[in-house]
N, C-alpha and C positions, 0 to 999 in steps of 0.2 A: 404666151400661149394661153388662150382662154380655155378654161376647163381642165387645165393641167396644173399640178402643184410640184414645187421643188421638194424633193425628199432627201437630197444629199448634195453637198457642195464640196468638190475635191480640188486638188492642186494641179492635176494633169489629166489628159485625155485617156491614158492608159488605165488609171484607177477608175475613172468614170465608166469606161467600157466594161471593166470587170464587174462593177456594181450593177450596171444595167443588165449585163448578161445573167447575173445571179437572179435579179428580179424577174427577168424574162423566163428563166428556167422554172420559176414558181408560177408562171402564168399571168404576170403582170406586164402590160405594155409600157414601154419606156421611150423617152426621147432624151438625147444628150445635147445640151446646149453649151458650146464652148465660147467663153469670152477671152480666150487666150489671145494675146497680141503678139504675133510672130515676127513683126518687123524689127523688134529690139530683143537683145538677149536677156533682158530682165523683165520678169513678170511682177507687176505691182498692183495693189488695190484690186478692184473688180476686173482689171485686165488679166488677172491670173486665175480666174475661177472657171471651173467646168462643173455644170450642174446637171443632175439627173432629175428628170421630171416624170411624173406618172399621172394618169387621169385622176381627177379629184376623188372619185369614188373609190379608188384603190390606194390613196395616200396613206391612210391609217395602217392598212395591212402591210404596205411596203415599209413603213417606218418600223413596225413590229418585226418584220423579217430582218431588217438591217441591224436592229438591236441585238439579234442573235449572232451576228457575224463577229469574228475576232476584231478587236478595235482597229488595227491597221488596215484590214481589208475593207472596212467601211469609211476609211478616211479620218478616223479619230485619233490621229497622232498629234493633236494639239496639246500643249501643256495643260494639266488640270483635268483631263478626261481619262477616266478609268484608273488603272492601277498606277500608283505613284512610284517613282524611282526610289530605290532603297539606298542611294548613294548618300 
């Protein structure tokens, strides 16, 4: 999408909808682009991504807002991001 920027990449459509709803509640337009491949039970590579896009002019503000979210709400549950496990 020309003029739009990806601000978050998530693993499922439900998480992406929550992130998009959060940004929209703050006055930022969003678009959710799903690359999920539903014909097979396994999602792999780029076929397992759901992206949240915003207009380029709002991208910096959107990223700042997403940094304020708890890690899992913003899709940050990958290893090495945020608080480390104390195990």
